[in-house]
C-alpha positions in Angstrom: -6.9 118.9 -141.5 -3.5 118.4 -142.0 -3.7 115.1 -141.2 -6.7 114.2 -143.2 -4.9 115.9 -146.1 -1.8 113.7 -145.9 -3.6 110.4 -145.6 -5.4 111.4 -148.9 -2.9 112.3 -150.5 -0.9 109.2 -149.2 -3.9 107.2 -151.2 -4.5 109.0 -154.1 -0.5 109.3 -154.8 -0.3 105.3 -154.4 -3.1 105.0 -156.6 -1.7 107.2 -159.2 1.9 105.3 -159.0 0.6 102.0 -159.0 -1.4 102.8 -162.2 1.5 104.7 -163.7 3.7 101.9 -162.8 1.8 99.5 -164.8 0.8 101.3 -167.7 4.4 102.5 -167.9 5.5 98.6 -168.2 2.6 98.2 -170.4 3.5 101.2 -172.7 7.3 99.4 -172.9 6.3 96.1 -173.9 3.5 97.7 -176.3 6.5 100.0 -178.2 8.6 96.7 -178.3 5.9 95.1 -180.0 4.3 97.8 -181.8 5.4 100.2 -184.9 5.7 104.2 -183.8 2.9 104.5 -186.7 0.5 102.6 -184.4 1.1 104.8 -181.9 0.6 108.0 -184.4 -2.5 106.4 -185.3 -3.9 106.2 -182.1 -3.2 109.4 -181.6 -4.8 111.1 -184.6 -8.0 109.3 -183.0 -7.7 110.4 -179.4 -7.1 114.4 -180.5 -10.5 114.5 -181.1 -11.8 111.8 -178.3 -9.7 113.9 -175.5 -11.7 117.4 -176.8 -14.9 115.8 -176.0 -13.7 114.4 -172.6 -13.8 118.2 -171.5 -17.4 117.8 -172.1 -18.3 114.6 -169.7 -17.4 117.1 -166.8 -18.9 120.1 -168.1 -17.0 122.0 -165.3 -20.1 120.7 -163.0 -17.8 118.1 -161.2 -15.4 120.8 -159.9 -18.6 122.7 -159.3 -19.8 120.2 -157.0 -16.6 119.7 -155.1 -16.7 123.5 -154.5 -19.8 124.3 -153.4 -20.2 123.5 -149.6 -23.9 122.3 -149.3 -23.9 120.1 -152.3 -26.6 117.3 -151.6 -28.0 114.1 -153.7 -30.3 116.6 -155.8 -27.5 118.3 -157.1 -25.3 115.4 -157.9 -28.3 113.5 -159.1 -29.2 116.1 -161.4 -25.8 116.6 -162.9 -25.4 113.1 -163.5 -28.4 112.8 -165.5 -27.4 115.8 -167.7 -24.1 114.2 -168.1 -24.9 111.1 -169.1 -27.3 112.5 -171.7 -24.5 114.9 -172.8 -22.4 111.7 -173.2 -24.6 109.9 -175.3 -25.2 112.9 -177.9 -21.3 113.0 -178.1 -20.9 109.7 -178.9 -23.7 109.5 -181.7 -21.9 112.8 -183.2 -18.5 110.8 -182.8 -20.3 107.7 -184.4 -21.7 109.9 -187.6 -18.6 112.0 -187.9 -15.7 108.7 -188.1 -16.0 109.1 -192.1 -15.3 113.0 -192.0 -12.3 112.5 -189.9 -11.0 109.6 -191.7 -11.5 111.7 -194.6 -9.7 114.7 -193.2 -6.4 112.3 -192.6 -6.8 110.8 -195.5 -7.1 107.1 -193.9 -10.4 105.3 -194.2 -9.2 102.6 -191.6 -9.6 105.1 -188.7 -13.3 104.9 -189.1 -13.8 101.7 -186.9 -11.1 102.7 -184.3 -13.1 106.2 -183.6 -16.1 104.4 -183.1 -15.3 102.1 -180.8 -12.4 103.8 -178.8 -15.6 106.8 -178.3 -17.1 104.5 -176.4 -15.0 105.4 -173.4 -16.9 108.9 -173.4 -20.4 107.4 -172.8 -18.6 105.2 -169.5 -16.9 108.4 -168.5 -20.4 109.8 -168.0 -20.9 107.0 -165.6 -17.7 107.3 -163.3 -17.5 111.4 -163.7 -19.9 111.9 -161.1 -18.7 109.1 -158.8 -15.4 110.7 -158.8 -16.6 113.8 -157.7 -18.3 112.5 -154.7 -15.1 110.4 -154.0 -13.2 113.6 -154.2 -15.6 116.2 -152.2 -15.8 113.3 -149.3 -12.3 112.8 -149.2 -12.8 109.0 -150.0 -9.6 108.6 -151.8 -8.9 105.1 -150.9 -11.6 104.1 -153.6 -9.8 105.5 -156.4 -6.8 103.0 -155.6 -8.6 99.8 -156.0 -10.8 101.3 -158.9 -8.0 102.7 -160.9 -5.6 99.8 -160.1 -8.0 97.2 -161.0 -8.9 98.6 -164.4 -5.1 99.3 -165.1 -4.2 95.6 -164.3 -7.3 94.1 -166.5 -6.3 96.1 -169.3 -2.6 95.5 -169.6 -3.0 91.7 -169.9 -5.5 92.2 -172.2 -3.6 94.8 -174.3 -0.4 93.0 -174.3 -2.4 89.7 -174.9 -3.5 91.3 -178.2 -0.5 92.8 -179.2 1.2 89.2 -179.0 -1.5 87.8 -181.3 -0.8 90.5 -183.7 -3.9 92.7 -183.2 -1.7 95.9 -183.9 -3.3 98.9 -183.4 -6.3 97.2 -182.0 -4.2 96.1 -179.1 -4.1 99.7 -178.0 -8.0 100.5 -178.4 -8.9 97.4 -176.3 -6.3 98.7 -173.7 -8.0 101.9 -173.2 -11.6 101.1 -173.3 -11.3 98.4 -171.1 -9.5 100.3 -168.7 -11.9 102.8 -168.7 -14.8 100.3 -168.2 -13.1 97.9 -165.5 -12.4 101.4 -163.7 -16.0 102.4 -163.6 -17.3 99.2 -162.7 -15.1 99.0 -159.7 -15.7 102.7 -158.7 -19.5 101.8 -158.9 -19.6 98.9 -156.8 -17.5 100.7 -154.0 -18.8 104.1 -153.7 -22.1 103.8 -152.3 -23.8 106.7 -153.8 -26.2 106.1 -156.5 -28.2 108.7 -158.5 -31.5 109.0 -157.1 -34.8 109.7 -158.9 -35.0 113.5 -158.8 -34.1 116.5 -160.8 -33.6 120.1 -160.4 -33.1 122.5 -163.3 -32.6 125.2 -160.8 -29.8 123.3 -159.0 -28.1 122.3 -162.5 -28.6 126.1 -163.2 -26.6 127.5 -160.4 -24.1 124.7 -160.7 -23.6 125.8 -164.5 -23.3 129.3 -163.2 -20.0 128.1 -161.8 -19.4 125.3 -163.9 -19.9 126.8 -167.7 -16.8 129.1 -167.2 -14.4 126.0 -166.1 -16.0 124.2 -169.5 -15.0 126.9 -171.6 -11.4 127.4 -169.9 -10.9 123.7 -170.2 -12.2 123.5 -173.3 -9.4 125.8 -174.7 -7.0 124.4 -172.8 -7.8 120.8 -174.3 -8.0 122.1 -177.7 -5.2 124.1 -177.8 -3.0 120.9 -176.2 -3.9 118.6 -179.0 -4.0 121.4 -181.9 -0.1 120.5 -181.9 -1.0 117.0 -182.5 -3.7 117.8 -185.2 -1.1 120.0 -187.0 1.9 117.1 -186.7 -0.6 114.4 -187.6 -2.0 116.2 -191.1 1.0 118.4 -191.9 4.1 115.7 -190.6 4.5 111.7 -190.7 2.5 109.8 -188.5 6.3 108.6 -186.9 6.8 112.4 -186.1 3.5 112.2 -184.1 4.5 109.1 -182.0 8.0 110.3 -181.5 6.4 114.2 -180.0 4.0 111.7 -178.1 6.7 109.3 -176.8 9.0 111.9 -175.6 5.6 113.8 -173.7 4.7 110.2 -172.0 7.7 109.7 -170.0 8.0 112.9 -168.0 4.2 112.9 -167.9 3.5 109.8 -166.0 6.2 111.0 -163.5 4.2 114.3 -163.3 0.8 113.1 -163.3 1.3 111.0 -160.3 2.9 113.9 -158.4 0.3 116.6 -159.7 -3.0 114.9 -160.1 -2.6 113.9 -156.2 -1.8 117.0 -155.2 -4.5 118.4 -157.3 -7.4 116.1 -156.3 -6.7 116.7 -152.3 -6.0 120.0 -152.4 -9.2 121.7 -154.4 -11.6 120.0 -151.2 -9.0 120.9 -148.8 -8.8 124.9 -150.2 -12.6 124.7 -150.8 -13.3 123.8 -147.1 -11.0 126.9 -145.8 -12.1 129.4 -148.6 -13.3 131.8 -146.0 -9.5 131.8 -144.6 -7.4 134.1 -146.5 -4.3 133.0 -144.7 -4.9 129.4 -144.4 -5.4 129.0 -148.4 -2.3 131.0 -149.1 -0.4 129.1 -146.3 -1.6 125.8 -148.3 -1.2 126.8 -151.8 2.1 128.0 -150.8 3.2 124.9 -149.1 1.7 122.8 -152.3 4.1 124.8 -154.3 7.3 124.5 -152.7 6.6 120.8 -151.8 5.5 119.6 -154.9 8.2 121.4 -157.1 10.8 120.0 -154.6 9.8 116.4 -155.4 9.2 117.0 -159.1 12.8 119.0 -160.0 14.6 116.5 -159.6 12.9 113.9 -161.0 12.5 115.9 -164.4 16.3 116.9 -164.5 17.2 113.4 -163.3 15.1 112.2 -166.4 16.6 115.0 -168.9 20.0 114.3 -168.1 19.8 110.3 -168.6 17.2 110.2 -171.4 19.4 108.6 -174.1 20.5 105.6 -172.1 17.1 105.2 -170.5 15.1 105.5 -173.9 17.5 102.9 -175.7 17.6 100.4 -172.4 13.5 100.8 -172.3 12.1 101.5 -175.5 15.6 100.1 -178.2 16.9 102.5 -180.1 14.1 102.9 -182.8 12.4 105.6 -180.4 15.8 107.5 -179.9 14.3 110.5 -181.9 11.9 111.2 -179.3 14.9 112.0 -176.8 15.1 115.8 -177.7 11.3 116.2 -177.2 11.6 114.1 -173.6 14.3 116.9 -172.5 11.7 119.8 -173.9 9.0 118.3 -171.9 10.9 117.4 -168.5 12.0 121.5 -168.3 8.4 122.3 -169.2 6.8 119.7 -166.2 9.3 120.6 -163.8 6.9 124.3 -163.1 3.9 122.8 -163.3 3.2 122.9 -159.8 3.1 126.9 -159.8 0.1 125.8 -162.2 -1.9 123.8 -160.0 -1.4 125.3 -156.7 -2.6 128.5 -158.1 -5.7 127.3 -160.4 -6.9 125.6 -157.6 -6.6 128.5 -155.1 -8.7 130.3 -157.5 -11.6 127.6 -158.4 -11.7 127.1 -153.9 -12.2 131.1 -153.6 -14.9 130.3 -156.3 -13.5 132.7 -158.8 -14.1 130.6 -162.1 -14.7 134.1 -163.8 -10.7 134.7 -163.3 -10.2 130.9 -164.4 -11.6 131.7 -168.1 -10.0 134.9 -168.1 -6.7 133.5 -167.5 -7.2 130.4 -170.1 -7.9 132.7 -172.7 -4.8 135.2 -172.3 -2.8 132.0 -171.9 -4.3 130.6 -175.1 -4.0 133.4 -177.4 -0.3 133.8 -176.4 0.2 130.1 -176.9 -1.8 130.1 -180.3 0.4 132.7 -181.9 3.8 131.0 -180.8 2.5 127.6 -182.3 1.1 129.1 -185.5 4.2 131.3 -186.1 6.6 128.0 -185.5 4.5 125.4 -187.3 5.8 125.4 -190.8 9.5 125.4 -189.2 9.0 121.7 -188.1 8.1 119.7 -185.4 11.3 120.6 -182.7 10.8 124.3 -183.2 6.9 123.8 -182.0 8.1 121.9 -179.0 10.4 124.3 -177.9 7.5 126.9 -178.5 5.4 124.9 -176.2 8.0 125.7 -173.5 7.9 129.2 -173.8 4.6 129.4 -173.6 4.3 127.6 -170.5 6.5 130.1 -168.8 4.6 132.9 -169.7 1.7 130.7 -168.3 3.4 130.5 -165.1 3.0 134.4 -164.7 -0.4 134.6 -166.3 -2.0 131.7 -163.4 0.1 133.5 -160.6 -1.3 137.0 -161.5 -4.9 137.0 -159.4 -3.4 135.2 -156.2 -1.3 138.7 -155.6 -4.8 140.1 -155.5 -6.7 137.5 -153.7 -3.7 135.7 -151.5 -1.2 138.6 -151.4 1.2 135.5 -153.1 2.3 137.1 -156.6 4.4 135.5 -159.0 8.1 136.6 -157.8 7.5 135.5 -154.5 6.8 131.8 -155.7 10.0 132.1 -157.7 12.1 132.7 -154.7 10.0 129.9 -152.5 11.0 127.0 -155.5 14.1 128.7 -156.7 16.5 126.4 -154.3 14.7 123.3 -155.3 15.3 124.0 -158.9 18.8 125.5 -158.4 20.2 122.1 -156.4 18.4 120.1 -158.9 20.0 121.6 -161.9 23.1 121.5 -160.2 22.5 117.4 -159.5 21.4 116.9 -163.4 25.1 118.7 -164.4 26.9 116.2 -161.8 25.1 113.4 -163.2 25.8 114.1 -166.8 29.3 114.3 -166.2 29.0 110.6 -165.7 28.5 109.9 -169.5 32.5 110.6 -170.3 33.2 107.4 -168.6 31.7 105.3 -171.4 29.8 102.4 -169.4 26.8 100.6 -171.1 23.6 101.9 -170.9 22.5 99.6 -168.0 25.6 100.5 -165.8 25.3 104.3 -166.5 22.0 104.2 -165.2 22.7 102.2 -162.2 25.6 104.6 -161.2 23.3 108.0 -162.0 20.4 107.2 -159.9 21.4 106.8 -156.9 24.6 109.5 -157.2 21.7 112.0 -158.0 19.5 111.2 -155.2 22.4 111.4 -153.1 23.7 114.8 -154.5 20.1 116.3 -154.0 19.0 114.9 -150.6 22.2 115.5 -149.5 22.5 119.3 -150.7 18.8 120.1 -149.4 19.9 119.1 -145.8 22.8 120.8 -146.4 21.2 124.0 -147.1 18.3 123.4 -144.4 15.4 123.3 -147.6 12.1 124.2 -146.0 10.2 121.7 -147.8 12.7 119.0 -147.3 12.5 119.5 -143.8 8.9 119.3 -144.3 8.6 116.3 -146.0 11.1 114.5 -143.4 9.1 115.1 -140.6 5.7 114.0 -142.1 7.5 111.0 -143.2 9.1 110.3 -139.5 5.4 111.1 -138.4 3.9 108.4 -140.5 6.8 105.6 -139.4 6.5 106.6 -135.8 2.6 106.3 -135.8 2.7 102.8 -137.7 5.7 101.6 -135.4 3.8 101.8 -132.5 0.9 100.3 -133.8 
């Protein structure tokens, strides 16, 4: 189990890193070629498409992974149901495009909405293939599918941007990415929907999945509500700076978090009858991912100004404060991910829904009470909301696993403190007055040396674990 989990994590992590590296490079090129307002326009549209993407899965993908005896009848029933839902959603978006454009007072959004919403239909085909890959721990398939779609869309997006297509370059990039990803996954994964359908099987999966659907819908609507408010009451440039500040740390976090998330759920689901094993794996996930994520987030936060000036140019400097806020927020995501995966693996989607209602009620109060004071204050309210969400997400596992919030904090505290100390040391380099490029060349290796050195000095368990895994992999490859 350990070897299979590590192997699949490596494939998933390689896929995420490869895709995000290409996406990162493309975003740099596009950010230099396009105006912040173009990114703001896309952000206005994706508020709605992101919310509708929640219905593409309907919580049924997770239900298929969690169900121990899911077969072709289950998968085929969910496939046909999801595809039908996606067609209905697209028709709804096509007809609603003029209304959405009228809400923002910009009729140029109508064709953009109608084209980019095609990603919903394509995702309906891809969704169950992804569930099949996750359930059967075939994450190598994700690597080739995602990388193929990302590289193809990168060339297309950059080419159109150079040709002067403006916002349509981003539309083409996003649509082609999803389409090519889906095509490659469809070719490489042998599963195909059978000519069979069962309402009884579907209802059984929905009894678990509808709670996750509502939970995900609450989360997605809440997360995109800020974009909706900023786009309506502030400028598209403000929205672009906010989203760009989110993008940098999110690229890093997505690589690590989604890799762990994809592998952890099926692994925990297979061990759901053994509470001690579920607790052990949840604890390992929290400690290990925080050990990796904390220095990356703190390093990015303290080097933000130089990185933005080098990568995006001075016109994007207003995104720096947002970037730093998001770095602190994302540093604690491992607690969210591991706790929620443990709850799902134990089959307690009822807990999952109750947690989302509580978290979003608090977050909504914070958002509505700060929206009139500016975008920056809204960003700080998200940080406060994230802290309260950590406590709420960990609450059920004190009962289910005997692993409460304060015990989790004790597990991650050494990594966080060392990361903060490292960030402070790296920040001192700024007083030397180097150029931005030279500053980064000094700060990155210095930060890595301090973090790894202190981790070894204080014998951090996560450091020792990752070191042993690395040496084990290197040793096996060397013998081969």
